[in-house]
C-alpha positions as CSV (number, residue, x, y, z in Angstrom):
1,X,0.0,0.0,0.0
2,X,1.4,3.4,-1.0
3,X,1.2,6.2,1.6
4,X,1.3,10.0,1.3
5,X,4.8,11.4,2.2
6,X,3.2,14.4,3.9
7,X,0.5,13.1,6.1
8,X,0.8,9.2,5.9
9,X,-2.6,8.7,4.4
10,X,-2.9,5.4,2.5
11,X,-3.6,5.7,-1.3
12,X,-5.8,2.7,-2.1
13,X,-5.4,0.2,-4.9
14,X,-8.8,1.5,-6.3
15,X,-7.5,5.1,-6.4
16,X,-4.4,4.0,-8.3
17,X,-6.3,2.0,-10.8
18,X,-8.5,5.0,-11.7
19,X,-5.7,7.6,-11.8
20,X,-4.0,8.0,-15.1
21,X,-1.1,10.3,-14.7
22,X,-1.5,12.0,-11.3
23,X,-3.2,11.4,-8.0
24,X,-4.2,13.8,-5.2
25,X,-4.1,12.9,-1.4
26,X,-7.6,13.0,-0.1
27,X,-6.4,14.0,3.4
28,X,-3.8,16.9,2.7
29,X,-4.3,17.6,-1.0
30,X,-0.7,16.9,-2.1
31,X,-0.5,15.9,-5.8
32,X,1.7,13.1,-7.0
33,X,2.7,12.0,-10.4
34,X,2.3,8.2,-11.0
35,X,5.4,6.7,-12.5
36,X,6.3,3.1,-13.5
37,X,8.6,1.6,-10.8
38,X,10.2,-1.1,-13.0
39,X,10.2,-0.7,-16.8
40,X,11.2,-4.4,-17.6
41,X,8.4,-5.7,-15.5
42,X,6.0,-3.4,-17.2
43,X,7.2,-4.6,-20.6
44,X,6.9,-8.3,-19.4
45,X,3.3,-7.8,-18.4
46,X,2.4,-6.3,-21.8
47,X,4.3,-9.1,-23.6
48,X,2.6,-11.8,-21.6
49,X,-0.7,-10.2,-22.3
50,X,0.0,-10.5,-26.1
51,X,1.1,-14.1,-25.6
52,X,-2.2,-14.9,-23.8
53,X,-4.1,-13.2,-26.5
54,X,-2.4,-15.3,-29.2
55,X,-3.0,-18.5,-27.2
56,X,-6.7,-17.7,-26.6
57,X,-7.2,-16.8,-30.3
58,X,-6.0,-20.3,-31.2
59,X,-8.1,-22.0,-28.6
60,X,-11.3,-20.0,-28.8
61,X,-13.8,-19.7,-31.7
62,X,-13.0,-16.6,-33.9
63,X,-16.4,-15.1,-32.8
64,X,-15.3,-15.2,-29.2
65,X,-12.2,-12.9,-29.8
66,X,-13.6,-10.3,-27.4
67,X,-13.0,-12.6,-24.6
68,X,-9.3,-12.4,-25.4
69,X,-9.4,-8.7,-25.3
70,X,-11.0,-8.6,-22.0
71,X,-8.4,-11.0,-20.6
72,X,-5.7,-8.7,-21.8
73,X,-7.3,-5.6,-20.4
74,X,-7.9,-7.3,-17.1
75,X,-4.3,-8.6,-16.9
76,X,-3.0,-5.1,-17.4
77,X,-5.5,-3.3,-15.1
78,X,-5.1,-5.7,-12.2
79,X,-1.2,-5.9,-12.3
80,X,-0.1,-2.4,-13.2
81,X,-1.0,-0.6,-9.8
82,X,1.5,-2.9,-8.1
83,X,4.3,-1.5,-10.4
84,X,3.7,2.2,-9.6
85,X,5.5,4.8,-7.5
86,X,4.5,8.3,-6.4
87,X,6.6,11.3,-7.2
88,X,5.6,14.5,-5.6
89,X,4.5,17.1,-8.3
90,X,6.8,20.0,-8.5
91,X,5.0,23.3,-8.4
């Protein structure tokens, strides 16, 4: 769980999933940029999502290709917040 450096407020997984580029602490109002902690891990997750897609496209009927897309999107959305760090926004 990530915490605000100023007040110690916990920034939840749900908040990090919904944040695209920056996040604001609900308690003290400090803004943070969201950055990728480990670039090779990020690339590995994206590559594994494509391998899963290729596998599912071979196993599933071609009319069910949307399931493969949902699996890719789910993989990225579920795993990416664990690979984030917060950098205080400079103002």
